[in-house]
N, C-alpha and C positions, 0 to 999 in steps of 0.2 A: 471624315475625320478632324481635318483642319478646321472646317467650319465649326464643329462641335467644341474644339478647344478654344476657338475664339470666343463662342457663345458663352463657356464656362468662365474664361478670364474676364470678360465684359460683366458678367452677373456678380463675380467676385469683386471688381473694383466696384460696382455700385452698392454692393452690401458693406463694403469697407467704408464707403463715403457715407452711406445712411448711417452705420454705427457710430460714426465719429460725430456726426451732427446730432442724432437722435439722444447722446448723452445729456445735450443741453435742452432737448426738447425742441430744437431747431431746425428745419431742414434747408439746404441752399442749392440751387439749381445754377451751376456755372457752365455758360455755353464757351464752347471753345473753337477758335478759328485762327489760321495763320497768315489771314489774308485780311487788311482792312476792308477791301472794296467787297469782298465776300460776307464779312460782318453787315456791311452799310445795306447789302441787299437782302439780308436777313432781320433787321428791325422789327419786322411785324411778328417775331418770335418773342419779343419781350413782353414782359406782363406788367399791365398797368394796374396801379394800386399797390405796388409793393417795389422794394428795391431788387435790382436784377444785377447780375455779374457776369463778366465776360473775360476771359484769358486769350490774349492775342499773340503770346509768344514774344520773339524779339521784333522790333519795329522800329523803323527810323525816326528819330525825335520830332522832326517838322512834320511828318505824315502823322503821326500820333497827334500832335498838337492840333493839326488842322481837323482830325476827327473829333477831337475835345471841343472845339470850337463850334463844330456844326451841331452835335449833339448838346451842347450847351444852349445854343441859340433855340433848337427844337423843343428843350425842356422848358425855356423860358415861355414858349408859345403853348405849352401844354400838349405838344406833338409826339412826346417820348417820355417815358417813366423814368424814374431815378434809376442810375446805372454806376456801378464801380467796375472801371477798366484795370485789369491786372496785365502787366507787361514789362518785358525788359527793353534796354534801349542798346543800340550800337554806342560805342565810346563817346561822349559829349560832354563837354562843359557848358551848363546854363546859366546866365545872369537873371536875376530878378529886376523888376523894373527899375529899381534904385539902386542897384549894386555899385558897389566901389570896384573898379575895374582893376585897381591894384591887388586885389586879392586872389587874382589868377596870376601866378607866378611864371615868369620867364622861363623857367626851368621844367614846365609842366611837360608830359609826354603828348604825342601828337594824338590829337582827337578833335571832332568838330566844335566849333564854339556858336552858340546861340544866344541871343538876347530875346529874353521870354516876357510875359507880362504878369508872371506871377509875384507874389511878395517875396522876401528874404533876398540874401546875397548869393554868391556864386556856388554852385554844387556842381556835383560828377554823377553821371549816369552811366551805366555799362551792364555788359553782362555778368550775371551773377548777383544782380541787385534787383529786387521786387518793386516795382514802381507801381502804385494804386492812385488812380484818379476817379475820386468821387464826383460824379456830376448830380448833384442832389438839390431839390429845390427846399430851400429852408422855410419858406412860405408855409409849408405843411408840419414843420417841426418847432423850431426856436428860432427867431430871426436876430441871431447873435453871433457874431464873429469869434468873440472869444469862447463861447458854448460849442461852436464847431470845432475849433482847434483842440479844445481839452477832449472834445468826444473823439477826434482822431487819435489822440495822444493815448487816450485810455484803451482805445481799440487795441493799439500795438501792445501796450503793456500788459492787458489781459491776456492777448495771445502769447506773449513771451513767458507768461507764467506757467502756460502749458508745457513749456521746455525747461521748467525749473529756474527760470531767470528773473532775477530782482530788477526790474527795468523801472525807470521812472521819469516824469517830467522835472524840468528845471524852469523856475519863475524866469520870466524874461526872455527864454532861448526856447522857442518853439522846436519840438522834436522830442525822441525819446532817447533815453542815456542809460548806460551800465557803469557805475561809478562815474569816472570822469571822461568817458569816451561814449561818443554819440553813434547809436545803431540805427537809427531811423530819422531822417531829414524831413523836414516839412516844409512846404510853401503854397499858398492856394491863392487863387482870384475868385472873389464874389461879385456878380453883377446881378441887380434885381432879385437877390438872395438865391440866386443859383450858383452853386460851387463848380471850380473846375481847377486843375492840378492838384495836388495832394501830397502824398508821402512817398519816400524812397528807403526801402528796408534792406540792410545789407546780408545778404545771404553769404556769398562766397566771392566777391567782385575782386578784381586785380587791385590791391590796395596801393599800388606805386601810384595810380592817378590820384589819390587824394594827395599825395606829395606834392602836387603840382599847383595846389590851392591852399588857401586859408579857409577850410569849410565853414559855410555859413559866417564867414567873417570871425569865427572866433579863434583867437590865436594860442591859447594856452591849455586847451584840451584836445584830447585826441578822437579817434575814428576806431571803431569795431566792428565787427561782423558776427553772425550766428556761428559759422563755422570755428572762428576764432575762440567764441565763448564756449562751446560746446565740445570743441575738438574732434567733430565728426561732421559727416555730410548732413544735411537737411534734405528731406522729401520735399520738393517745391510744391507739388500739388496738393500734398497735405497741408502745408502751411497756408496756400491760399485758402483752401476750405475751412480752416482754423480762422482766419481773418473774416471771412464771410459769414460764419457764425457769429462773432463778435459786432458785425456792423448790423446784424439783422436785431440783435438786442436792443441797440441804439435806435436805429431808425425804423420802428414799427408803426 
């Protein structure tokens, strides 16, 4: 009887997932692992010739960065297909390669601090924030940094429309905004036209960590989250599926 209930629940989940995606005529297949090592041993499940998606739960920033670098190098050598990694991090502040260190305030809450190789200024990652790392070979699409950044912004903007939120981009300020508050930060690195790093979308993070920085080096604008805007909890898995659908529209 228990096995039958599990089977029914699984079928209901699959039906729900296909129903969401099929409204757009697009299907996404999101792999799920709670271990980076287990995912690395399963690279053979990735499908060449299309964009792949994996959800890794909560992972240490440095370990996830090492995974990115490994996949990035493999993608440059055409050994692995395009991939978007979805995950959350433990509390960490990260600096872009040319960040102003003064944007991390002395009053910041306790968290790991990492110097990364992405573009952009200091930002915060932590539980309740969905991070997406697209590792995509732009040689197969459009070799343009600005096109890629605008595409990332539009993917998030279109996703948020599904929540009846009027989000937009600001010229000269990468990321996605709702009024004068940033809901999604962005910073990337591109080598041989293969991308890494990506976006950080606030679902329901502990907002006190943003008080410890000048987010992205912007002093007079704020930060917001999906839960603040909607005044309710957001289903993370459904959000990931919605973002994956938008990626499939752009990277086809």
